[in-house]
C-alpha positions in Angstrom: 16.0 46.7 -36.4 13.8 47.8 -33.5 15.8 49.8 -30.9 15.8 48.5 -27.3 13.2 49.9 -25.0 14.4 52.9 -22.9 12.1 53.5 -19.8 10.9 57.0 -19.6 9.5 57.7 -16.2 7.5 56.0 -13.5 6.3 59.1 -11.7 4.2 60.8 -14.3 4.5 64.4 -15.6 5.3 66.6 -12.6 6.7 69.8 -14.2 3.9 72.4 -14.3 5.0 73.9 -17.7 5.1 70.4 -19.3 1.7 69.7 -17.7 0.3 72.7 -19.5 1.9 71.8 -22.8 0.5 68.2 -22.5 -3.0 69.6 -21.7 -2.9 71.8 -24.8 -1.7 68.8 -27.0 -4.6 66.7 -25.7 -7.1 69.5 -26.4 -5.8 69.8 -29.9 -6.2 66.0 -30.4 -9.7 66.2 -29.0 -10.6 69.1 -31.3 -9.3 67.0 -34.2 -11.4 64.0 -33.2 -8.3 61.9 -32.4 -9.1 60.8 -28.8 -10.3 57.2 -28.5 -13.7 58.0 -27.0 -15.7 56.5 -29.9 -13.6 53.4 -29.8 -14.4 52.9 -26.1 -18.1 53.0 -26.8 -17.8 50.7 -29.8 -16.1 48.2 -27.6 -19.1 48.2 -25.3 -17.7 50.5 -22.6 -20.7 52.8 -22.4 -22.3 52.4 -19.0 -21.7 52.2 -15.3 -18.6 53.2 -13.4 -15.2 53.4 -15.1 -11.6 53.6 -13.8 -9.3 55.7 -16.0 -5.6 54.8 -15.3 -3.2 57.7 -15.9 -5.9 60.2 -17.0 -3.4 63.1 -17.2 -5.6 66.2 -17.8 -8.6 64.0 -17.9 -9.9 64.7 -21.4 -10.5 61.1 -22.5 -12.6 60.3 -19.4 -14.5 63.6 -19.6 -15.3 63.1 -23.3 -16.5 59.6 -22.4 -18.8 61.0 -19.7 -20.1 63.6 -22.0 -21.0 60.9 -24.6 -22.7 58.6 -22.1 -25.5 58.8 -19.6 -25.6 57.9 -15.9 -21.9 57.1 -15.9 -19.1 58.0 -13.5 -15.3 58.0 -13.8 -12.6 57.6 -11.1 -9.2 58.7 -12.4 -6.1 57.2 -10.8 -3.2 59.6 -11.4 0.4 59.7 -10.0 1.0 63.4 -10.7 -0.6 66.0 -8.3 -0.1 68.6 -11.0 -2.1 66.6 -13.5 -4.9 66.0 -10.9 -5.2 69.8 -10.3 -5.5 70.3 -14.1 -7.9 67.5 -14.6 -10.2 68.8 -11.8 -10.2 72.2 -13.5 -11.0 70.6 -16.9 -13.9 68.7 -15.1 -15.2 72.0 -13.9 -15.0 73.5 -17.4 -16.9 70.5 -18.7 -19.5 70.9 -16.0 -18.9 67.3 -15.0 -17.3 67.6 -11.6 -20.1 65.7 -9.9 -19.5 62.6 -12.1 -15.7 62.3 -11.8 -13.2 61.9 -9.0 -9.4 61.9 -9.2 -7.3 59.9 -6.8 -3.5 60.2 -6.4 -1.8 56.8 -6.5 0.3 54.3 -8.3 -1.5 51.7 -10.5 0.9 49.0 -9.4 -1.1 48.8 -6.2 -4.5 50.4 -6.8 -6.3 51.7 -3.7 -9.6 50.0 -4.7 -11.4 46.9 -3.6 -11.9 43.8 -5.8 -14.7 44.0 -8.3 -15.3 47.8 -8.1 -15.5 49.0 -11.7 -17.6 48.1 -14.7 -14.8 49.2 -17.1 -11.1 50.3 -17.0 -9.5 52.4 -19.7 -6.2 54.1 -20.2 -4.7 56.2 -23.1 -1.1 57.0 -23.4 0.2 55.8 -20.0 1.1 52.2 -20.6 4.7 53.0 -21.5 5.2 54.8 -18.1 4.1 51.8 -16.0 7.2 50.6 -14.1 5.7 47.1 -13.7 3.1 46.5 -16.5 2.4 42.9 -15.4 1.4 44.2 -12.0 -0.8 46.9 -13.4 -2.7 44.5 -15.7 -3.2 42.2 -12.8 -4.6 45.1 -10.8 -6.9 46.1 -13.6 -8.3 42.5 -13.7 -8.7 42.5 -9.9 -10.7 45.8 -9.7 -12.9 44.9 -12.7 -16.4 43.5 -12.0 -17.0 40.1 -13.6 -17.9 40.8 -17.2 -16.2 44.2 -17.0 -14.2 45.4 -20.1 -10.8 46.9 -20.4 -9.2 49.0 -23.1 -5.6 50.3 -23.0 -4.2 52.3 -25.9 -0.7 53.7 -26.3 2.1 54.4 -28.8 4.3 51.6 -30.2 8.1 51.6 -30.4 8.2 50.0 -33.8 6.5 52.9 -35.6 7.5 53.1 -39.3 9.9 56.1 -40.0 7.2 57.7 -42.1 4.6 57.5 -39.4 7.0 58.6 -36.7 7.9 61.8 -38.7 4.2 62.5 -39.3 3.3 62.2 -35.6 6.4 64.1 -34.5 5.7 67.0 -36.9 2.0 67.1 -35.7 2.9 67.5 -32.0 1.3 70.8 -31.1 2.6 72.7 -29.2 6.1 71.9 -30.4 7.4 72.0 -26.9 5.9 68.6 -26.4 8.0 66.9 -29.1 10.9 65.9 -26.8 8.3 64.1 -24.7 6.9 62.3 -27.7 10.4 61.1 -28.6 11.1 59.6 -25.2 7.5 58.2 -25.0 8.1 56.3 -28.3 11.4 55.0 -26.9 9.6 53.7 -23.8 6.7 52.2 -25.7 6.2 48.5 -26.4 6.0 46.4 -29.5 2.9 44.1 -30.1 5.0 41.0 -29.3 6.3 42.6 -26.1 2.9 43.5 -24.7 1.5 40.2 -25.7 4.2 38.6 -23.5 3.4 41.0 -20.7 -0.3 39.9 -20.8 0.8 36.3 -20.7 2.9 36.8 -17.6 0.0 38.6 -16.0 -2.2 35.5 -16.7 -4.3 37.4 -19.3 -3.4 35.5 -22.4 -7.0 35.6 -23.5 -6.9 39.4 -23.9 -6.3 40.8 -27.3 -3.5 43.1 -28.7 -4.3 45.1 -31.8 -1.6 46.8 -33.7 -2.3 49.7 -36.0 0.1 52.1 -37.8 0.0 54.7 -35.0 0.0 52.5 -31.9 -1.5 49.6 -29.9 -4.8 48.8 -28.3 -5.2 46.1 -25.6 -8.7 44.9 -25.0 -10.1 42.3 -22.6 -13.1 41.2 -20.5 -13.0 39.8 -17.0 -14.5 36.3 -16.9 
Protein backbone atom coordinates (compact mmCIF):
# COMPACT_ATOMS: atom_id res chain seq x y z
CA UNK A 1 0.00 0.00 0.00
CA UNK A 2 1.31 3.45 -0.96
CA UNK A 3 1.62 5.71 2.09
CA UNK A 4 -0.27 9.02 2.07
CA UNK A 5 1.62 12.06 0.84
CA UNK A 6 3.28 14.19 3.54
CA UNK A 7 4.13 17.71 2.30
CA UNK A 8 7.75 18.59 2.97
CA UNK A 9 8.22 22.36 2.59
CA UNK A 10 7.01 25.20 0.43
CA UNK A 11 9.85 27.59 1.20
CA UNK A 12 12.81 25.70 -0.24
CA UNK A 13 16.06 24.86 1.52
CA UNK A 14 17.11 27.82 3.67
CA UNK A 15 19.58 26.28 6.17
CA UNK A 16 23.09 27.15 4.97
CA UNK A 17 24.60 23.82 6.07
CA UNK A 18 21.92 21.83 4.25
CA UNK A 19 22.38 24.04 1.20
CA UNK A 20 26.04 23.05 1.11
CA UNK A 21 25.22 19.35 1.57
CA UNK A 22 22.68 19.58 -1.27
CA UNK A 23 25.22 21.29 -3.52
CA UNK A 24 27.74 18.51 -2.89
CA UNK A 25 25.13 15.84 -3.60
CA UNK A 26 24.23 17.54 -6.89
CA UNK A 27 27.88 17.76 -7.88
CA UNK A 28 28.32 14.06 -7.11
CA UNK A 29 25.30 13.28 -9.31
CA UNK A 30 26.73 15.49 -12.05
CA UNK A 31 30.10 13.76 -11.89
CA UNK A 32 28.35 10.40 -12.11
CA UNK A 33 26.40 11.54 -15.19
CA UNK A 34 23.06 11.38 -13.38
CA UNK A 35 21.68 14.87 -14.00
CA UNK A 36 18.96 15.02 -16.70
CA UNK A 37 20.81 17.37 -19.08
CA UNK A 38 20.99 14.88 -21.96
CA UNK A 39 17.30 14.10 -21.57
CA UNK A 40 16.44 17.78 -21.97
CA UNK A 41 18.37 17.96 -25.21
CA UNK A 42 16.84 14.72 -26.48
CA UNK A 43 13.38 16.22 -25.86
CA UNK A 44 14.26 19.14 -28.14
CA UNK A 45 15.13 21.62 -25.39
CA UNK A 46 18.35 22.78 -26.93
CA UNK A 47 18.00 26.43 -28.00
CA UNK A 48 16.76 29.84 -26.95
CA UNK A 49 15.93 31.11 -23.49
CA UNK A 50 14.93 28.69 -20.73
CA UNK A 51 13.35 29.08 -17.31
CA UNK A 52 14.55 26.71 -14.61
CA UNK A 53 12.05 26.37 -11.77
CA UNK A 54 13.67 25.63 -8.42
CA UNK A 55 17.26 25.43 -9.68
CA UNK A 56 18.78 25.01 -6.22
CA UNK A 57 22.56 25.27 -6.76
CA UNK A 58 21.93 25.67 -10.48
CA UNK A 59 23.83 22.68 -11.81
CA UNK A 60 21.18 21.34 -14.21
CA UNK A 61 20.81 24.72 -15.91
CA UNK A 62 24.55 25.30 -15.98
CA UNK A 63 25.21 21.89 -17.50
CA UNK A 64 22.49 22.63 -20.10
CA UNK A 65 24.11 25.97 -20.95
CA UNK A 66 27.49 24.28 -21.27
CA UNK A 67 26.04 21.68 -23.67
CA UNK A 68 24.22 24.23 -25.89
CA UNK A 69 25.08 27.38 -27.83
CA UNK A 70 23.58 30.87 -27.79
CA UNK A 71 21.26 29.90 -24.93
CA UNK A 72 20.31 31.65 -21.71
CA UNK A 73 18.76 30.51 -18.43
CA UNK A 74 16.65 32.35 -15.88
CA UNK A 75 16.42 30.51 -12.56
CA UNK A 76 13.38 31.11 -10.34
CA UNK A 77 14.36 30.11 -6.80
CA UNK A 78 12.59 30.67 -3.47
CA UNK A 79 15.72 30.32 -1.28
CA UNK A 80 18.18 33.26 -1.11
CA UNK A 81 20.84 30.88 0.21
CA UNK A 82 20.46 28.69 -2.87
CA UNK A 83 20.61 31.73 -5.16
CA UNK A 84 23.91 32.83 -3.62
CA UNK A 85 25.34 29.35 -4.16
CA UNK A 86 23.99 29.11 -7.73
CA UNK A 87 25.58 32.44 -8.58
CA UNK A 88 28.91 31.17 -7.26
CA UNK A 89 28.56 27.99 -9.30
CA UNK A 90 27.78 30.09 -12.39
CA UNK A 91 31.01 32.01 -11.83
CA UNK A 92 32.92 28.75 -11.42
CA UNK A 93 31.48 27.53 -14.74
CA UNK A 94 32.33 30.84 -16.41
CA UNK A 95 28.67 31.23 -17.40
CA UNK A 96 27.52 34.21 -15.32
CA UNK A 97 26.77 36.23 -18.45
CA UNK A 98 24.24 33.63 -19.65
CA UNK A 99 22.30 32.97 -16.44
CA UNK A 100 20.28 35.10 -14.04
CA UNK A 101 18.62 34.02 -10.79
CA UNK A 102 15.42 35.61 -9.51
CA UNK A 103 13.97 35.12 -6.04
CA UNK A 104 10.30 34.22 -6.15
CA UNK A 105 7.53 31.67 -5.78
CA UNK A 106 6.55 29.68 -8.85
CA UNK A 107 2.87 29.90 -7.87
CA UNK A 108 2.94 33.46 -9.24
CA UNK A 109 5.89 33.86 -11.59
CA UNK A 110 7.22 37.41 -12.06
CA UNK A 111 7.39 37.04 -15.84
CA UNK A 112 5.20 38.14 -18.74
CA UNK A 113 3.18 35.75 -20.88
CA UNK A 114 5.09 34.02 -23.70
CA UNK A 115 8.57 34.78 -22.34
CA UNK A 116 10.51 31.50 -22.54
CA UNK A 117 11.31 28.96 -25.24
CA UNK A 118 11.52 26.19 -22.64
CA UNK A 119 10.88 25.49 -18.96
CA UNK A 120 12.54 22.73 -16.97
CA UNK A 121 12.79 21.68 -13.35
CA UNK A 122 14.50 18.83 -11.57
CA UNK A 123 13.68 17.74 -8.03
CA UNK A 124 11.44 20.62 -6.96
CA UNK A 125 7.95 19.43 -7.94
CA UNK A 126 7.33 17.75 -4.57
CA UNK A 127 7.91 21.13 -2.84
CA UNK A 128 5.31 23.07 -4.87
CA UNK A 129 2.53 24.04 -2.47
CA UNK A 130 0.06 24.41 -5.33
CA UNK A 131 1.27 22.26 -8.26
CA UNK A 132 -1.77 23.01 -10.43
CA UNK A 133 -0.99 26.72 -10.15
CA UNK A 134 2.67 26.18 -11.00
CA UNK A 135 1.89 24.11 -14.09
CA UNK A 136 -0.60 26.78 -15.17
CA UNK A 137 2.12 29.39 -14.73
CA UNK A 138 4.59 27.29 -16.71
CA UNK A 139 2.15 27.12 -19.61
CA UNK A 140 1.53 30.86 -19.37
CA UNK A 141 5.19 31.93 -19.58
CA UNK A 142 6.07 29.47 -22.36
CA UNK A 143 6.16 30.73 -25.92
CA UNK A 144 3.80 28.95 -28.33
CA UNK A 145 5.58 25.76 -29.33
CA UNK A 146 7.75 25.94 -26.22
CA UNK A 147 8.59 22.72 -24.40
CA UNK A 148 8.50 21.77 -20.73
CA UNK A 149 10.22 18.98 -18.81
CA UNK A 150 9.75 18.46 -15.07
CA UNK A 151 11.53 15.56 -13.35
CA UNK A 152 11.26 14.44 -9.74
CA UNK A 153 11.15 11.55 -7.33
CA UNK A 154 8.07 9.34 -6.97
CA UNK A 155 6.49 8.26 -3.70
CA UNK A 156 5.77 4.73 -4.87
CA UNK A 157 9.40 3.69 -5.24
CA UNK A 158 9.94 -0.02 -4.79
CA UNK A 159 11.59 -0.91 -1.47
CA UNK A 160 14.67 -2.14 -3.34
CA UNK A 161 15.06 1.07 -5.36
CA UNK A 162 14.42 3.19 -2.27
CA UNK A 163 17.21 1.45 -0.39
CA UNK A 164 19.62 1.81 -3.30
CA UNK A 165 18.89 5.52 -3.64
CA UNK A 166 19.01 6.09 0.12
CA UNK A 167 22.37 4.35 0.46
CA UNK A 168 23.78 6.31 -2.49
CA UNK A 169 22.95 9.71 -0.96
CA UNK A 170 26.32 11.41 -0.66
CA UNK A 171 27.10 13.15 1.64
CA UNK A 172 25.10 11.03 4.10
CA UNK A 173 23.89 14.18 5.89
CA UNK A 174 21.43 14.61 3.00
CA UNK A 175 19.65 11.30 3.67
CA UNK A 176 16.98 12.74 6.01
CA UNK A 177 16.12 15.19 3.23
CA UNK A 178 15.83 12.33 0.75
CA UNK A 179 13.43 10.53 3.10
CA UNK A 180 11.11 13.53 3.48
CA UNK A 181 11.33 14.32 -0.24
CA UNK A 182 10.11 10.84 -1.14
CA UNK A 183 7.26 11.18 1.37
CA UNK A 184 6.26 14.45 -0.35
CA UNK A 185 6.60 13.16 -3.91
CA UNK A 186 3.71 12.20 -6.18
CA UNK A 187 2.66 8.96 -7.82
CA UNK A 188 2.11 8.86 -11.61
CA UNK A 189 -1.69 8.82 -11.17
CA UNK A 190 -1.59 11.77 -8.78
CA UNK A 191 0.48 13.97 -11.08
CA UNK A 192 -1.66 13.00 -14.07
CA UNK A 193 -4.66 14.26 -12.11
CA UNK A 194 -2.81 17.48 -11.27
CA UNK A 195 -2.15 18.13 -14.96
CA UNK A 196 -5.80 17.49 -15.75
CA UNK A 197 -6.92 20.03 -13.17
CA UNK A 198 -4.43 22.51 -14.64
CA UNK A 199 -5.98 22.01 -18.07
CA UNK A 200 -2.89 20.24 -19.40
CA UNK A 201 -4.31 16.79 -19.98
CA UNK A 202 -2.41 16.54 -23.27
CA UNK A 203 0.95 16.61 -21.46
CA UNK A 204 2.64 13.28 -20.75
CA UNK A 205 3.70 11.60 -17.51
CA UNK A 206 6.47 9.03 -17.76
CA UNK A 207 7.19 6.79 -14.79
CA UNK A 208 10.53 5.03 -14.45
CA UNK A 209 11.89 3.02 -11.50
CA UNK A 210 13.64 6.04 -9.95
CA UNK A 211 11.12 8.82 -10.53
CA UNK A 212 8.79 10.73 -12.81
CA UNK A 213 9.15 12.91 -15.90
CA UNK A 214 6.41 15.28 -17.06
CA UNK A 215 6.76 16.63 -20.58
CA UNK A 216 4.61 18.95 -22.62
CA UNK A 217 4.54 21.49 -25.41
CA UNK A 218 2.50 24.68 -25.49
CA UNK A 219 0.09 24.74 -28.41
